[in-house]
C-alpha positions as CSV (number, residue, x, y, z in Angstrom):
1,M,-41.4,88.3,-33.2
2,M,-43.2,88.8,-36.6
3,Q,-43.7,92.5,-35.8
4,M,-39.9,92.8,-35.1
5,F,-39.0,91.2,-38.5
6,A,-41.5,93.5,-40.2
7,S,-39.9,96.5,-38.6
8,L,-36.4,95.3,-39.6
9,F,-37.4,95.0,-43.3
10,K,-39.1,98.4,-43.2
11,N,-35.8,100.0,-42.2
12,K,-33.9,100.6,-45.4
13,D,-30.3,100.3,-44.0
14,I,-31.0,97.1,-42.1
15,R,-32.8,95.7,-45.2
16,K,-29.7,96.4,-47.3
17,K,-27.5,94.6,-44.7
18,I,-29.8,91.6,-44.6
19,L,-29.8,91.3,-48.4
20,F,-26.0,91.8,-48.6
21,T,-25.6,89.0,-46.1
22,L,-27.8,86.7,-48.1
23,G,-25.8,87.5,-51.2
24,M,-22.5,86.6,-49.4
25,L,-24.1,83.3,-48.2
26,L,-25.2,82.5,-51.7
27,I,-21.6,82.8,-52.8
28,Y,-20.6,80.5,-50.0
29,R,-23.1,77.9,-50.9
30,I,-22.0,78.0,-54.6
31,G,-18.4,77.6,-53.6
32,S,-19.3,74.7,-51.4
33,A,-20.5,72.8,-54.5
34,I,-17.3,73.4,-56.5
35,P,-15.0,70.3,-56.1
36,V,-11.3,70.5,-55.9
37,P,-9.7,69.3,-59.2
38,G,-8.2,65.8,-59.2
39,V,-10.1,64.5,-56.1
40,D,-12.5,61.5,-56.2
41,A,-15.1,62.8,-53.8
42,Q,-17.3,59.7,-53.9
43,K,-14.7,57.6,-52.1
44,L,-14.5,60.2,-49.4
45,A,-18.3,60.6,-49.1
46,A,-18.5,56.8,-48.4
47,Q,-16.2,57.2,-45.5
48,V,-17.8,60.3,-44.0
49,A,-21.1,58.4,-43.4
50,D,-19.4,55.9,-41.1
51,N,-16.8,58.0,-39.3
52,S,-17.8,60.3,-36.4
53,I,-14.7,62.4,-36.8
54,L,-15.2,63.1,-40.5
55,S,-18.9,63.6,-39.8
56,M,-18.1,66.4,-37.3
57,M,-15.8,68.1,-39.9
58,N,-18.5,67.7,-42.5
59,L,-21.1,69.2,-40.2
60,L,-19.0,72.3,-39.4
61,G,-18.2,72.7,-43.1
62,G,-21.9,72.6,-44.2
63,G,-21.5,69.4,-46.3
64,A,-18.6,70.8,-48.2
65,F,-16.1,68.3,-46.7
66,E,-17.7,65.1,-48.1
67,K,-17.8,66.7,-51.5
68,M,-14.1,67.8,-51.0
69,S,-15.1,71.3,-52.4
70,V,-12.8,74.3,-52.3
71,F,-14.4,75.2,-49.0
72,A,-13.9,71.8,-47.4
73,L,-11.9,73.1,-44.5
74,G,-14.5,75.8,-43.7
75,V,-13.4,78.3,-41.1
76,T,-12.2,75.7,-38.7
77,P,-8.5,76.7,-38.9
78,Y,-9.5,80.3,-38.1
79,I,-11.5,79.2,-35.1
80,T,-8.6,77.0,-33.9
81,S,-6.2,79.9,-34.4
82,S,-8.5,82.3,-32.4
83,I,-8.7,79.9,-29.5
84,I,-4.9,79.4,-29.4
85,I,-4.2,83.2,-29.5
86,Q,-6.9,83.8,-26.9
87,L,-5.4,81.2,-24.6
88,L,-1.8,82.5,-25.1
89,S,-2.9,86.0,-24.3
90,M,-4.1,84.9,-20.8
91,D,-0.7,85.9,-19.3
92,V,1.1,83.0,-21.1
93,I,2.9,85.2,-23.6
94,P,3.5,88.7,-22.2
95,A,3.5,90.4,-25.6
96,L,0.1,89.0,-26.4
97,A,-1.2,89.8,-23.0
98,E,-0.1,93.4,-23.4
99,M,-1.8,93.5,-26.8
100,A,-5.0,92.3,-25.2
101,K,-4.9,95.2,-22.8
102,S,-4.0,97.8,-25.4
103,G,-7.5,98.5,-26.6
104,Q,-8.5,98.7,-30.3
105,T,-4.9,98.9,-31.5
106,G,-3.9,95.8,-29.6
107,R,-6.9,93.9,-30.8
108,T,-6.1,94.8,-34.4
109,K,-2.6,93.4,-34.0
110,M,-3.9,90.2,-32.4
111,D,-6.4,89.8,-35.2
112,R,-3.6,90.1,-37.8
113,I,-1.5,87.5,-35.9
114,T,-4.6,85.2,-35.7
115,R,-5.0,85.4,-39.5
116,Y,-1.4,84.6,-40.1
117,L,-1.6,81.6,-37.8
118,A,-4.8,80.5,-39.5
119,V,-3.1,80.4,-42.9
120,C,-0.3,78.1,-41.4
121,L,-2.8,75.9,-39.6
122,A,-5.0,75.6,-42.7
123,F,-2.1,74.5,-45.0
124,V,-0.8,72.0,-42.4
125,Q,-4.3,70.6,-41.8
126,A,-5.1,70.5,-45.6
127,F,-1.8,68.8,-46.5
128,S,-2.0,66.2,-43.7
129,M,-5.6,65.5,-44.4
130,V,-5.1,65.0,-48.2
131,Y,-2.0,62.9,-47.6
132,G,-3.7,60.7,-45.0
133,F,-7.0,60.3,-46.9
134,D,-5.1,59.5,-50.1
135,R,-3.1,56.8,-48.3
136,Q,-6.2,55.3,-46.7
137,Y,-8.9,55.8,-49.3
138,G,-7.1,56.8,-52.5
139,I,-9.1,60.0,-53.0
140,L,-6.6,61.6,-55.5
141,V,-6.6,60.7,-59.1
142,S,-2.8,61.2,-59.3
143,T,-0.6,60.6,-56.3
144,G,2.5,62.6,-55.6
145,L,4.0,65.5,-53.7
146,S,2.9,68.0,-56.3
147,S,-0.7,66.8,-56.1
148,Y,-0.6,67.1,-52.3
149,L,0.8,70.6,-52.4
150,F,-1.7,71.7,-55.2
151,T,-4.7,70.3,-53.3
152,A,-3.6,71.7,-50.0
153,T,-3.0,75.2,-51.5
154,I,-6.5,75.2,-53.0
155,L,-8.1,74.2,-49.7
156,T,-6.1,76.9,-47.8
157,A,-7.1,79.5,-50.4
158,G,-10.8,78.5,-49.9
159,T,-10.5,78.9,-46.1
160,Q,-9.0,82.4,-46.5
161,F,-11.7,83.4,-49.0
162,L,-14.3,82.3,-46.4
163,I,-12.6,84.4,-43.8
164,W,-12.8,87.3,-46.2
165,L,-16.5,86.7,-46.8
166,G,-17.0,86.7,-43.0
167,D,-15.2,90.1,-42.8
168,R,-17.6,91.5,-45.5
169,I,-20.6,90.3,-43.6
170,S,-19.2,91.8,-40.4
171,M,-18.5,95.2,-42.0
172,F,-21.4,95.6,-44.4
173,G,-23.9,92.9,-43.3
174,I,-25.6,92.1,-40.1
175,G,-22.4,91.3,-38.2
176,N,-20.8,88.1,-36.8
177,G,-19.5,87.1,-40.2
178,I,-17.6,84.0,-39.2
179,S,-20.4,82.7,-37.0
180,I,-23.0,83.4,-39.7
181,I,-21.0,81.3,-42.2
182,I,-20.8,78.4,-39.8
183,F,-24.5,78.9,-39.0
184,A,-25.4,78.8,-42.7
185,G,-23.3,75.6,-43.3
186,I,-25.0,73.7,-40.5
187,V,-28.6,74.9,-41.4
188,S,-28.1,73.9,-45.0
189,N,-27.6,70.3,-44.0
190,M,-30.6,70.1,-41.7
191,P,-33.3,69.4,-44.3
192,A,-31.2,66.6,-45.9
193,Q,-30.6,65.2,-42.4
194,F,-34.3,64.9,-41.6
195,V,-35.0,63.4,-45.1
196,Q,-32.2,60.8,-44.4
197,V,-33.8,59.9,-41.0
198,W,-37.2,59.5,-42.6
199,N,-35.8,57.3,-45.3
200,I,-34.0,55.1,-42.8
201,S,-37.0,54.9,-40.4
202,V,-39.9,54.7,-42.9
203,G,-38.7,54.6,-46.4
204,G,-37.5,50.9,-46.5
205,A,-39.9,49.6,-43.9
206,E,-42.5,47.0,-44.7
207,A,-46.2,47.6,-44.2
208,G,-46.2,46.0,-40.7
209,A,-43.2,48.0,-39.6
210,M,-44.4,51.3,-41.1
211,F,-46.1,52.5,-38.0
212,S,-43.0,51.7,-35.8
213,G,-40.8,53.6,-38.3
214,I,-43.1,56.7,-38.1
215,L,-43.0,56.6,-34.3
216,Q,-39.2,56.5,-34.4
217,F,-39.1,59.5,-36.8
218,V,-41.6,61.4,-34.6
219,L,-39.5,60.6,-31.5
220,Y,-36.4,61.8,-33.3
221,C,-38.1,65.1,-34.1
222,V,-39.4,65.6,-30.6
223,L,-35.9,64.9,-29.1
224,Y,-34.4,67.4,-31.6
225,L,-36.9,70.0,-30.5
226,L,-36.2,69.3,-26.9
227,I,-32.5,69.8,-27.5
228,I,-33.2,73.2,-29.1
229,I,-35.4,74.2,-26.1
230,G,-32.7,73.1,-23.8
231,V,-30.0,75.1,-25.6
232,I,-32.2,78.2,-25.5
233,I,-32.7,77.8,-21.8
234,M,-29.1,77.2,-21.2
235,E,-27.9,80.2,-23.3
236,T,-30.4,82.6,-21.7
237,A,-30.1,81.4,-18.0
238,V,-28.2,83.8,-15.8
239,R,-27.6,84.1,-12.0
240,K,-28.2,87.7,-11.0
241,I,-26.1,89.0,-8.1
242,P,-27.5,92.3,-6.6
243,I,-25.0,95.2,-6.7
244,Q,-25.2,98.5,-4.8
245,Y,-23.0,101.6,-4.9
246,T,-21.7,103.5,-1.9
247,S,-23.1,106.7,-3.4
248,S,-26.6,105.2,-3.6
249,S,-29.4,106.4,-1.4
250,N,-30.5,104.1,1.4
251,V,-34.1,104.5,0.4
252,R,-33.7,103.3,-3.2
253,G,-36.5,101.1,-4.5
254,N,-36.2,97.6,-5.9
255,G,-36.5,99.0,-9.4
256,D,-33.1,100.8,-8.9
257,I,-31.2,97.7,-7.9
258,T,-28.3,96.8,-10.3
259,Y,-27.4,93.2,-11.0
260,L,-24.2,91.5,-11.9
261,P,-25.3,88.7,-14.4
262,F,-23.4,85.4,-14.4
263,K,-24.3,83.1,-17.3
264,I,-25.0,79.5,-16.5
265,N,-22.9,78.5,-19.5
266,S,-20.2,81.1,-20.0
267,A,-18.1,78.7,-22.1
268,S,-20.7,78.3,-24.9
269,V,-19.8,75.5,-27.4
270,I,-16.0,75.8,-26.9
271,P,-15.8,72.8,-24.4
272,V,-17.4,70.6,-27.0
273,I,-14.9,71.6,-29.6
274,F,-12.0,71.1,-27.2
275,A,-13.3,67.6,-26.2
276,S,-13.6,66.6,-29.9
277,A,-10.1,68.0,-30.6
278,I,-8.5,66.0,-27.7
279,M,-10.2,62.8,-28.9
280,T,-9.4,63.2,-32.5
281,A,-5.7,64.4,-32.2
282,P,-4.2,61.1,-31.2
283,Q,-6.2,59.3,-34.0
284,I,-5.0,61.7,-36.6
285,I,-1.4,61.3,-35.5
286,L,-1.6,57.5,-35.4
287,S,-3.2,57.4,-38.8
288,F,0.2,58.5,-40.2
289,I,2.3,56.2,-38.0
290,N,0.6,52.8,-37.6
291,Q,-2.7,51.8,-39.2
292,D,-3.3,48.8,-36.9
293,V,-2.9,50.9,-33.8
294,Y,-5.0,53.6,-35.4
295,Q,-7.8,51.2,-36.0
296,K,-7.8,50.0,-32.4
297,V,-7.6,53.5,-30.9
298,S,-10.3,54.8,-33.2
299,S,-12.6,51.9,-32.2
300,F,-11.9,52.5,-28.5
301,L,-12.5,56.3,-28.7
302,S,-15.5,56.1,-31.0
303,V,-18.4,58.1,-29.6
304,Q,-20.8,55.4,-31.0
305,K,-19.6,53.1,-28.2
306,P,-20.2,53.5,-24.4
307,I,-16.5,53.9,-23.4
308,G,-15.7,56.6,-26.1
309,L,-19.0,58.4,-25.3
310,A,-18.2,58.4,-21.6
311,I,-14.7,59.9,-22.2
312,Y,-16.3,62.5,-24.5
313,A,-18.8,63.4,-21.8
314,V,-16.1,63.7,-19.0
315,L,-13.8,65.8,-21.2
316,T,-16.8,68.2,-22.1
317,F,-17.7,68.5,-18.4
318,L,-14.1,69.3,-17.3
319,F,-13.3,71.7,-20.2
320,T,-16.5,73.7,-19.3
321,F,-14.9,74.5,-16.0
322,F,-11.5,75.2,-17.6
323,Y,-12.8,77.6,-20.2
324,T,-15.2,79.3,-17.8
325,D,-12.2,80.0,-15.5
326,L,-10.4,81.6,-18.4
327,Q,-13.5,83.7,-19.5
328,V,-14.6,84.9,-16.0
329,D,-12.2,86.1,-13.4
330,P,-13.8,86.6,-10.0
331,D,-10.7,88.4,-8.7
332,K,-10.8,91.0,-11.4
333,I,-14.6,91.4,-11.1
334,A,-14.2,92.0,-7.3
335,E,-11.3,94.5,-8.0
336,N,-13.4,96.4,-10.5
337,L,-16.4,96.5,-8.1
338,G,-14.1,98.0,-5.4
339,K,-12.7,100.6,-7.8
340,S,-16.2,101.7,-8.9
341,G,-17.5,101.9,-5.3
342,A,-19.8,99.0,-5.7
343,Y,-20.4,96.1,-3.3
344,I,-22.7,93.1,-2.9
345,P,-25.2,93.5,0.0
346,G,-24.2,91.4,3.0
347,I,-20.7,90.7,1.6
348,R,-17.7,92.7,2.6
349,P,-15.5,94.1,-0.2
350,G,-12.2,92.5,-1.0
351,T,-11.3,88.9,-0.2
352,E,-14.9,88.0,1.0
353,T,-16.3,89.3,-2.3
354,R,-13.8,87.3,-4.3
355,T,-14.6,84.2,-2.4
356,Y,-18.3,84.7,-2.7
357,L,-18.1,85.3,-6.5
358,R,-15.9,82.2,-7.0
359,K,-18.3,80.1,-5.0
360,V,-21.3,81.3,-7.0
361,L,-19.5,80.8,-10.3
362,N,-18.5,77.2,-9.4
363,R,-22.0,76.3,-8.4
364,I,-23.7,77.6,-11.6
365,T,-20.9,76.2,-13.7
366,V,-21.8,72.7,-12.4
367,L,-25.3,73.3,-13.8
368,G,-24.0,74.7,-17.1
369,A,-21.4,71.9,-17.5
370,T,-24.1,69.2,-16.8
371,A,-26.5,70.8,-19.3
372,L,-23.9,71.2,-22.0
373,T,-22.7,67.6,-21.5
374,L,-26.2,66.2,-21.8
375,I,-26.9,68.3,-24.9
376,A,-23.6,67.1,-26.5
377,V,-24.1,63.5,-25.6
378,I,-27.9,63.0,-26.4
379,P,-27.4,63.1,-30.2
380,Y,-25.0,60.2,-30.0
381,L,-27.4,58.3,-27.8
382,L,-30.2,58.6,-30.4
383,P,-28.9,55.8,-32.7
384,M,-28.6,53.6,-29.7
385,L,-32.1,54.3,-28.4
386,I,-34.0,54.7,-31.7
387,T,-32.5,52.8,-34.6
388,S,-29.1,52.3,-36.3
389,L,-28.8,55.8,-37.6
390,P,-25.5,56.7,-39.2
391,S,-23.2,59.1,-37.5
392,S,-23.9,61.7,-40.2
393,V,-27.4,62.3,-38.7
394,S,-26.5,61.8,-35.1
395,L,-24.2,64.8,-34.7
396,G,-26.9,67.3,-33.8
397,G,-25.8,68.6,-30.3
398,T,-22.8,70.7,-31.4
399,G,-24.6,72.0,-34.4
400,I,-27.7,72.9,-32.5
401,I,-25.7,74.8,-29.8
402,I,-23.9,76.8,-32.5
403,V,-27.1,77.5,-34.6
404,V,-29.2,78.6,-31.6
405,G,-26.4,80.6,-30.1
406,V,-25.7,82.5,-33.3
407,A,-29.4,83.0,-34.1
408,M,-30.0,84.5,-30.6
409,E,-26.9,86.8,-30.8
410,T,-27.8,87.9,-34.4
411,I,-31.4,88.7,-33.4
412,A,-30.1,90.7,-30.4
413,Q,-27.8,92.7,-32.7
414,L,-30.5,93.4,-35.1
415,K,-32.8,94.6,-32.3
416,G,-30.0,96.9,-31.1
417,Q,-29.5,98.3,-34.6
418,L,-33.2,98.9,-35.0
419,T,-33.4,100.6,-31.6
420,Q,-30.4,102.8,-32.5
421,K,-32.0,103.8,-35.8
422,Q,-35.3,104.7,-34.0
423,Y,-33.4,106.8,-31.4
424,H,-31.4,108.5,-34.2
425,G,-34.6,109.4,-36.1
426,F,-36.2,110.7,-32.9
427,L,-33.2,113.0,-32.2
428,K,-33.4,114.3,-35.7
């Protein structure tokens, strides 16, 4: 690993891309510290520490939300817009489905539509959030329609600027611009999170309870590390299905066998985001209608309680199957295998192949859904098992899945770029 990083920095072009990416991330972190004018961020920060929904938004925003900075919304509206457009292009809206099949030109049009939708979602989310928080917590210095519109416009502009930064990183940096920004936001909060856990476990403990507090902190770190290892295993685990071609020789060796890889978790972190959105949507709507009902529903759906955590786990498990079915189509895979003259040894082409692929996909998705649900639920169990940790430090599962996934994908891209440069130099 160290040798690979040394090779990366020796390559002039890749070194420039890494430095450019770091420069863009520096701009992002500076912007995350600039507060929106006319907002009392201290009142909001006090609510974030005790509210799992706000803590999730703060986590994905890299701490910018609790400060109500110009980047408080992060790139969440763009992610939501991407998911919506992707779902609608699954033969729901014929025009979008046609764009998805039109190659680069169609993808460019879909990306433009995604950005327009992201602007609308960002403004609606910003306006409703500012209006709701001001009614509940009084976060604005001056209340009125003009103040709501002014603050919502600034937050929307901040989101669009982050999308632009992500584009710069994708074009001139190491790639995966939007993912890198989310990654940087989550990682920037990790040191403060461990410091907070230490202060809670050990900082205020008496001499007699000091040893117990240290054990709690060590246990927290060990569980955190185990979650990271679990995510790595889950992201890299694949089920290899052997593939042969009709033109292949019957005496081919094992080294010539081609495999069709099925990831154990094809849905990545999307089911966790879906489950969180489903649980938070009714609470957000009720917060504008009836405060009493909102408090009751919020208490019932709280992931810090067994009932809410059970609902969250079931939704995550079910959405894993739902999104995997959208991402992987056994019928289309079987059709492509037939067109390319490939078949699975021992399985007849056509209907039997489709049935076999769907059976394998369902089996491995059970493992992937179970693993993803455990990883998503364990961080919420930590405060129940270890100590009364606030929700701001218990939201590790989603963040770790994103961080590990982006890190592994980025390393793979850098390896590919390095290999490409080496082959290019060899050909010269």
